[in-house]
Every structure is written in C-alpha cells, then in structure tokens.
C-alpha positions in Angstrom: -46.7 -96.0 -48.8 -48.2 -92.8 -49.7 -48.0 -89.7 -47.4 -51.7 -89.8 -47.0 -51.6 -93.3 -45.7 -49.0 -92.4 -43.2 -51.1 -89.4 -41.8 -54.1 -91.7 -41.4 -52.4 -94.4 -39.4 -50.3 -93.0 -36.4 -49.6 -95.4 -33.5 -49.0 -92.8 -31.2 -52.4 -91.3 -31.8 -53.9 -94.8 -31.5 -52.2 -95.6 -28.3 -53.4 -92.2 -26.8 -57.1 -93.0 -27.9 -57.0 -96.3 -26.1 -55.5 -94.9 -22.8 -58.3 -92.2 -22.8 -61.0 -94.9 -23.5 -59.4 -97.2 -20.7 -59.4 -94.3 -18.3 -63.1 -93.3 -19.2 -64.2 -97.0 -18.5 -62.1 -97.4 -15.2 -63.6 -94.0 -13.9 -67.3 -95.1 -14.8 -66.6 -98.0 -12.9 -65.3 -96.5 -9.8 -68.2 -93.9 -10.0 -70.8 -96.8 -10.3 -69.2 -98.6 -7.2 -69.1 -95.4 -5.2 -72.9 -94.8 -5.9 -73.8 -98.4 -5.3 -72.1 -98.3 -1.8 -73.6 -95.1 -0.8 -77.0 -96.3 -1.8 -76.6 -99.5 0.2 -75.5 -97.4 3.2 -78.6 -95.3 3.0 -81.0 -98.3 2.5 -79.2 -99.7 5.6 -79.5 -96.3 7.5 -83.1 -96.2 6.7 -83.7 -99.8 8.0 -81.8 -99.8 11.0 -81.8 -96.0 12.2 -80.8 -96.7 15.6 -78.4 -99.6 15.4 -74.9 -100.6 14.2 -76.6 -101.8 11.0 -75.5 -104.9 9.6 -73.3 -105.8 12.8 -76.4 -105.5 15.0 -78.5 -107.5 12.6 -75.9 -110.1 12.1 -75.6 -110.5 15.9 -79.4 -110.8 16.3 -79.6 -113.3 13.3 -76.9 -115.3 15.1 -78.7 -115.2 18.7 -82.0 -116.4 17.1 -80.4 -119.2 14.8 -78.6 -120.2 18.0 -82.0 -120.5 20.0 -83.6 -122.4 17.2 -80.6 -124.8 16.8 -80.6 -125.5 20.8 -84.4 -125.9 20.7 -84.8 -124.9 24.4 -87.2 -122.0 23.5 -84.7 -119.4 24.9 -83.8 -116.3 22.8 -81.1 -114.7 24.6 -79.6 -111.3 23.2 -76.5 -111.0 25.8 -75.2 -107.7 24.1 -76.9 -104.2 24.1 -79.3 -103.4 21.3 -81.5 -100.5 20.7 -83.6 -102.2 17.9 -85.4 -105.6 17.1 -86.5 -104.4 13.5 -84.5 -107.1 11.9 -86.9 -109.7 13.6 -89.7 -109.6 10.8 -91.3 -113.1 11.0 -93.0 -115.2 13.7 -91.2 -117.7 15.9 -93.7 -119.6 17.8 -91.1 -122.0 19.5 -89.5 -119.2 21.4 -91.0 -119.1 24.9 -88.5 -117.2 26.8 -86.8 -113.8 25.8 -83.8 -112.3 27.3 -82.9 -108.7 26.1 -80.2 -106.2 27.0 -81.6 -102.9 26.2 -79.1 -100.3 25.0 -81.4 -97.2 25.2 -84.9 -96.3 26.8 -85.9 -95.4 23.1 -85.8 -99.0 22.0 -88.7 -100.1 20.3 -89.9 -103.4 21.6 -93.0 -104.0 19.3 -91.2 -106.6 17.5 -91.6 -108.9 20.6 -94.8 -109.7 18.7 -93.0 -112.1 16.6 -92.7 -114.3 19.7 -96.4 -115.2 20.2 -95.8 -117.8 22.7 -93.1 -116.0 24.7 -94.5 -116.4 28.4 -91.4 -115.0 30.0 -89.6 -111.8 29.3 -86.4 -110.5 31.0 -85.0 -107.1 30.5 -81.9 -105.4 31.7 -80.6 -101.9 31.0 -82.1 -98.3 31.4 -85.8 -97.2 32.5 -88.7 -98.4 30.5 -91.1 -95.9 28.8 -94.9 -96.1 29.0 -95.2 -97.3 25.5 -93.2 -100.5 26.7 -95.9 -101.1 29.0 -98.7 -100.9 26.1 -96.3 -103.5 24.3 -96.3 -105.9 27.2 -100.3 -105.5 27.4 -100.5 -106.6 24.0 -98.8 -109.9 24.5 -101.3 -112.5 25.3 -99.1 -115.2 26.4 -96.9 -113.1 28.9 -97.0 -114.6 32.2 -93.6 -113.5 33.9 -91.8 -110.2 33.6 -88.2 -110.2 35.0 -86.9 -106.6 35.5 -84.8 -106.9 38.9 -81.5 -106.2 36.5 -83.0 -103.4 34.8 -83.6 -99.9 36.2 -87.2 -100.1 35.1 -88.5 -96.9 36.5 -87.6 -93.3 37.2 -87.8 -91.5 40.4 -91.5 -90.5 41.3 -90.4 -86.8 41.3 -89.0 -87.0 37.8 -90.8 -84.7 35.3 -89.6 -86.3 32.2 -92.6 -87.2 30.2 -93.2 -90.8 28.9 -91.0 -92.8 31.3 -92.3 -95.3 33.8 -92.7 -94.7 37.4 -93.4 -97.2 40.1 -97.3 -96.3 40.2 -97.4 -97.0 36.4 -95.9 -100.4 36.8 -98.4 -101.0 39.7 -101.2 -100.0 37.7 -100.1 -102.1 34.7 -99.8 -105.1 36.9 -103.3 -104.6 38.2 -104.6 -104.7 34.8 -103.1 -107.8 34.1 -103.9 -109.4 37.3 -105.2 -112.6 35.9 -102.4 -112.9 33.5 -99.4 -111.9 35.0 -98.2 -114.5 37.6 -94.8 -113.2 38.3 -93.1 -109.9 38.3 -89.5 -109.1 39.6 -88.5 -105.4 40.1 -85.3 -103.5 41.2 -85.3 -102.1 44.6 -86.3 -98.7 43.6 -89.5 -99.6 42.2 -92.0 -99.7 45.3 -95.4 -98.4 45.9 -97.2 -97.6 49.3 -100.3 -99.6 49.4 -101.3 -99.4 53.1 -100.1 -98.7 56.6 -100.2 -100.8 59.7 -103.0 -100.2 62.2 -102.5 -102.8 64.8 -100.3 -106.1 65.2 -100.9 -109.3 66.8 -97.2 -110.4 67.4 -98.1 -114.0 68.6 -100.1 -114.8 65.6 -97.6 -112.9 63.3 -100.8 -111.0 61.9 -101.1 -107.3 61.1 -104.2 -105.3 60.5 -103.6 -103.1 57.4 -105.3 -100.0 56.3 -105.4 -100.4 52.5 -104.6 -97.1 50.6 -104.2 -98.8 47.1 -104.8 -102.4 46.7 -103.3 -105.6 47.9 -103.5 -109.0 46.2 -102.8 -112.6 46.8 -99.2 -113.3 45.3 -98.0 -109.6 46.0 -94.9 -109.1 47.5 -94.8 -106.5 50.3 -92.7 -105.3 53.2 -92.9 -102.7 55.9 -90.8 -99.7 56.4 -90.4 -96.9 58.9 -88.0 -94.1 59.4 -86.6 -94.0 63.0 -85.1 -90.8 64.4 -82.2 -91.1 66.6 -81.5 -88.2 69.1 -78.1 -87.7 70.7 -77.0 -84.4 72.6 -75.7 -82.7 69.4 -77.6 -84.2 66.4 -80.8 -86.0 64.8 -80.3 -88.7 62.6 -82.7 -90.7 60.6 -82.4 -94.5 60.1 -84.7 -96.3 57.8 -86.0 -99.7 59.0 -87.5 -102.3 56.5 -88.8 -105.5 57.3 -88.4 -108.8 55.6 -90.5 -109.3 52.5 -93.7 -111.3 52.6 -95.5 -113.0 49.8 -99.4 -112.4 50.5 -100.8 -115.8 50.9 -104.2 -114.9 52.3 -106.3 -111.7 53.0 -109.1 -111.7 55.4 -111.7 -108.9 56.4 -112.8 -107.9 59.7 -115.9 -110.3 58.9 -113.5 -113.1 58.3 -114.2 -112.9 54.6 -111.3 -114.3 52.4 -110.4 -112.1 49.4 -108.3 -112.5 46.2 -107.6 -108.7 46.3 -108.4 -105.8 48.6 -108.8 -102.5 47.2 -109.4 -99.1 49.0 -113.1 -97.9 48.9 -112.7 -94.1 48.6 -116.4 -93.5 49.2 -115.4 -94.0 53.1 -113.0 -92.7 55.4 -109.4 -94.3 54.8 -109.3 -95.7 58.2 -112.8 -97.1 58.1 -113.1 -100.8 59.2 -114.1 -101.7 55.5 -110.7 -100.5 54.4 -108.9 -102.8 56.8 -107.6 -106.3 56.1 -105.6 -108.9 58.2 -102.5 -110.4 56.6 -100.0 -112.9 58.1 -96.4 -111.0 57.8 -92.9 -112.3 58.4 -92.3 -109.2 60.4 -95.4 -107.6 61.8 -93.8 -104.2 62.6 -95.6 -101.7 64.6 -98.6 -99.3 64.0 -98.0 -96.6 61.6 -95.3 -98.5 59.5 -95.8 -98.1 55.8 -96.7 -101.1 53.7 -94.6 -101.3 50.6 -95.5 -103.3 47.2 -92.3 -104.3 45.3 -93.7 -107.0 42.8 -95.5 -110.3 42.3 -94.2 -113.7 43.5 -92.7 -116.1 40.9 -93.5 -119.1 43.0 
C-alpha cells in the first residue's frame, strides 16, 4: 500500500467523524423534543388558562363519561374546578348538574352545553353578576340550589361585580314564571315587608309590602330584642319559623299571585298591605325577610 493510500484512510479520523455525526443527531433530537414539549405546554395553557390543564380536563371528561354511562342524567363534579372550557359539545341527556366552584372567577357559560338541564347545584365561593346572566340564558332552568354555596357577599361590600342578596332577589323576580325552586345560604336574605298587625288565633299577619312577596316564596320574621340589666344592655335577635307563602289576600279579599309595593302611595297605605297565614305571626314591627323559593 502506498503512502498516499495510508493517509486517505485513517480509522481514527473516521471514528471521530461518526462520533460527531451521532452527537449532532442526538442533540438535534433532544432539541426537537424540548421544543415540542414547550409548544404543547403553551397550547395547553392557552386552552385551559385557569386550571390544572390536562388533569382537570381528564377529571371533567371522566365525570361526564360516568354520567352518560349511568344514564341517570346527573353530571356531578365533586372536585373544585375553575373552568368548564373542555365541555365543547351539547349533552341533551343531562338534566341535573352539580358543580364545586374553585373560584368566583369561574366562567359558567359552558353550562349552555346542557340545554335540558333543569336543576343546577353549586357549592363554593360567592357568585358574580355575570353568573346570573348565564343562569338567565338557560331556558330549561327550573331549580337552583345554592345552600352549600356562599352565593352572596355582604350588602356593605363595595367590591364590584359580586352578587348581593338584592341581586339574587331581582334575578328570581325576572324568572318568576320559570324558576320554581331556589335554595340559598342563611346570609342571603332580603327585607320585603314588616308586620302591621296580627290575628294570633287565625295565625294571620297583615304585612306592609316594601318590595314584593309572591306565592311560593319562603319568608320568616325577625326582630331585635333589647335586654336591660342593672349594668348592661344586650341585643338578642329573634327569628320565627319559616313559612312558604301559599296565599296572598288584599284588604278587599282579592287573591294575588304576587304583591308588589306601589311606590306612588304612602308605604303604609292600605293598598300596600296584604294578609298572609304564617307559622309564627310575630308582632307589629317585625321585619319580613325573604330567603328563597320553595322546592315543594
């Protein structure tokens, strides 16, 4: 073999070349896999911005699949979620929805994918006003169960966008002919009148209406009693048993489905007064508090 041929074929050089090539290929594959993983993560973050991404989606998919498999029409999400965005198709067989909200910022607009859902149960933090807008858009909604939810913020809370009891009350009046059941937490009450006089033997109270009172409303009476002692003054709040309003009668014995305050006449005018049978009739001056709509 000539000297030139020996220089043109060097095993050590060839091995080094193959090693560099293998390293380049390996490095290229690693970079590709990293870029792909990052791209998928960004895509997932865009799709599920407020959730645990695939984990939450997988749980929701499992809960929905379980509901469809059972065939009982109940979609139950027993774990806290802050998005329903993975629900992208309609499920007309679902008639009852149970959701545990992780945040007040949760978007409930995906409930539209349950067009026949007549009952919705929520638990978790206070609702926002846009949640009420979503509920109003659900034409099949008849029952709203919020007793395990905080539902509302205090009336004196100045945070914008959150529901107060008066907002829930106005919402129910707007859906009066559709919503037949509303369960609320104890903090969600609205004063709708006060007792003018009572007929204890008949268990009937005459109420001055300051908002509106309708058949099916759940109401109770409340007063603050002051206890005097030689050294102190203490307040004690008395609340009556709750009553489901079954009949409303005017002074002229007219039966009403709903009694609304006439703001064009004095508040205590006879035309702003109604008679209702109560569990506890209380006494004149007691506040009449609205706390929901009967589910019976």
